[in-house]
Structures are given as structure tokens and as C-alpha cells.
PDB file of N, CA, C and O in Angstrom:
ATOM      1  N   UNK A   1       0.761  -1.335   0.069  1.00  0.00           N
ATOM      2  CA  UNK A   1      -0.168  -0.057   0.068  1.00  0.00           C
ATOM      3  C   UNK A   1       0.869   1.155   0.187  1.00  0.00           C
ATOM      4  O   UNK A   1       1.576   1.373   1.170  1.00  0.00           O
ATOM      5  N   UNK A   2       0.826   2.020  -1.179  1.00  0.00           N
ATOM      6  CA  UNK A   2       1.698   3.092  -1.287  1.00  0.00           C
ATOM      7  C   UNK A   2       1.046   4.249  -0.994  1.00  0.00           C
ATOM      8  O   UNK A   2       1.380   5.324  -1.494  1.00  0.00           O
ATOM      9  N   UNK A   3      -0.125   4.089   0.000  1.00  0.00           N
ATOM     10  CA  UNK A   3      -0.932   5.511   0.089  1.00  0.00           C
ATOM     11  C   UNK A   3      -2.142   5.130  -0.530  1.00  0.00           C
ATOM     12  O   UNK A   3      -3.136   5.749  -0.150  1.00  0.00           O
ATOM     13  N   UNK A   4      -2.296   4.272  -1.379  1.00  0.00           N
ATOM     14  CA  UNK A   4      -3.413   3.866  -2.032  1.00  0.00           C
ATOM     15  C   UNK A   4      -4.062   2.556  -1.318  1.00  0.00           C
ATOM     16  O   UNK A   4      -5.292   2.510  -1.309  1.00  0.00           O
ATOM     17  N   UNK A   5      -3.589   1.856  -0.927  1.00  0.00           N
ATOM     18  CA  UNK A   5      -3.935   0.589  -0.155  1.00  0.00           C
ATOM     19  C   UNK A   5      -4.384  -0.466  -1.294  1.00  0.00           C
ATOM     20  O   UNK A   5      -5.319  -1.231  -1.059  1.00  0.00           O
ATOM     21  N   UNK A   6      -3.740  -0.494  -2.466  1.00  0.00           N
ATOM     22  CA  UNK A   6      -4.149  -1.307  -3.326  1.00  0.00           C
ATOM     23  C   UNK A   6      -2.938  -1.847  -4.273  1.00  0.00           C
ATOM     24  O   UNK A   6      -2.730  -1.292  -5.353  1.00  0.00           O
ATOM     25  N   UNK A   7      -2.284  -2.754  -3.913  1.00  0.00           N
ATOM     26  CA  UNK A   7      -1.105  -2.980  -4.600  1.00  0.00           C
ATOM     27  C   UNK A   7      -1.209  -4.575  -4.905  1.00  0.00           C
ATOM     28  O   UNK A   7      -0.892  -4.866  -6.058  1.00  0.00           O
ATOM     29  N   UNK A   8      -1.576  -5.598  -4.117  1.00  0.00           N
ATOM     30  CA  UNK A   8      -1.760  -6.646  -4.405  1.00  0.00           C
ATOM     31  C   UNK A   8      -3.186  -7.107  -3.950  1.00  0.00           C
ATOM     32  O   UNK A   8      -4.127  -6.317  -3.871  1.00  0.00           O
ATOM     33  N   UNK A   9      -3.282  -8.462  -3.650  1.00  0.00           N
ATOM     34  CA  UNK A   9      -4.674  -8.818  -3.166  1.00  0.00           C
ATOM     35  C   UNK A   9      -4.925  -8.384  -1.613  1.00  0.00           C
ATOM     36  O   UNK A   9      -5.981  -8.450  -0.984  1.00  0.00           O
ATOM     37  N   UNK A  10      -3.693  -7.937  -1.193  1.00  0.00           N
ATOM     38  CA  UNK A  10      -3.691  -7.602   0.354  1.00  0.00           C
ATOM     39  C   UNK A  10      -4.685  -6.450   0.477  1.00  0.00           C
ATOM     40  O   UNK A  10      -5.140  -6.198   1.593  1.00  0.00           O
ATOM     41  N   UNK A  11      -5.096  -5.655  -0.694  1.00  0.00           N
ATOM     42  CA  UNK A  11      -5.897  -4.575  -0.613  1.00  0.00           C
ATOM     43  C   UNK A  11      -7.227  -4.967  -0.206  1.00  0.00           C
ATOM     44  O   UNK A  11      -8.006  -4.050   0.055  1.00  0.00           O
ATOM     45  N   UNK A  12      -7.660  -6.247  -0.096  1.00  0.00           N
ATOM     46  CA  UNK A  12      -9.093  -6.565   0.223  1.00  0.00           C
ATOM     47  C   UNK A  12      -8.919  -6.890   1.715  1.00  0.00           C
ATOM     48  O   UNK A  12      -9.787  -6.594   2.536  1.00  0.00           O
ATOM     49  N   UNK A  13      -7.754  -7.518   2.049  1.00  0.00           N
ATOM     50  CA  UNK A  13      -7.778  -8.164   3.339  1.00  0.00           C
ATOM     51  C   UNK A  13      -7.008  -7.228   4.479  1.00  0.00           C
ATOM     52  O   UNK A  13      -7.161  -7.221   5.701  1.00  0.00           O
ATOM     53  N   UNK A  14      -6.120  -6.436   3.634  1.00  0.00           N
ATOM     54  CA  UNK A  14      -5.409  -5.517   4.560  1.00  0.00           C
ATOM     55  C   UNK A  14      -6.013  -4.079   4.719  1.00  0.00           C
ATOM     56  O   UNK A  14      -6.236  -3.690   5.865  1.00  0.00           O
ATOM     57  N   UNK A  15      -6.257  -3.364   3.792  1.00  0.00           N
ATOM     58  CA  UNK A  15      -6.976  -2.098   3.596  1.00  0.00           C
ATOM     59  C   UNK A  15      -7.633  -1.622   2.352  1.00  0.00           C
ATOM     60  O   UNK A  15      -7.021  -0.938   1.532  1.00  0.00           O
ATOM     61  N   UNK A  16      -8.645  -1.912   2.230  1.00  0.00           N
ATOM     62  CA  UNK A  16      -9.232  -1.461   0.830  1.00  0.00           C
ATOM     63  C   UNK A  16      -9.627   0.020   0.850  1.00  0.00           C
ATOM     64  O   UNK A  16     -10.769   0.468   0.948  1.00  0.00           O
ATOM     65  N   UNK A  17      -8.385   0.754   0.731  1.00  0.00           N
ATOM     66  CA  UNK A  17      -8.884   2.253   0.610  1.00  0.00           C
ATOM     67  C   UNK A  17      -8.362   2.739  -0.783  1.00  0.00           C
ATOM     68  O   UNK A  17      -7.179   3.031  -0.961  1.00  0.00           O
ATOM     69  N   UNK A  18      -9.301   2.805  -1.741  1.00  0.00           N
ATOM     70  CA  UNK A  18      -8.965   3.137  -2.910  1.00  0.00           C
ATOM     71  C   UNK A  18      -9.167   4.623  -3.102  1.00  0.00           C
ATOM     72  O   UNK A  18      -8.896   5.148  -4.182  1.00  0.00           O
TER      73      UNK A  18
END
């Protein structure tokens, strides 16, 4: 997450902040 929160599939389980 580069400030987006969507780099891999981790965006869903880590922090879906689009």
C-alpha cells in the first residue's frame, strides 16, 4: 500500500482504501 492501499490482493484483506 503506497498510500493507495491497493497493490496486491492484500488490498482486500489489509486495507481497501481506493
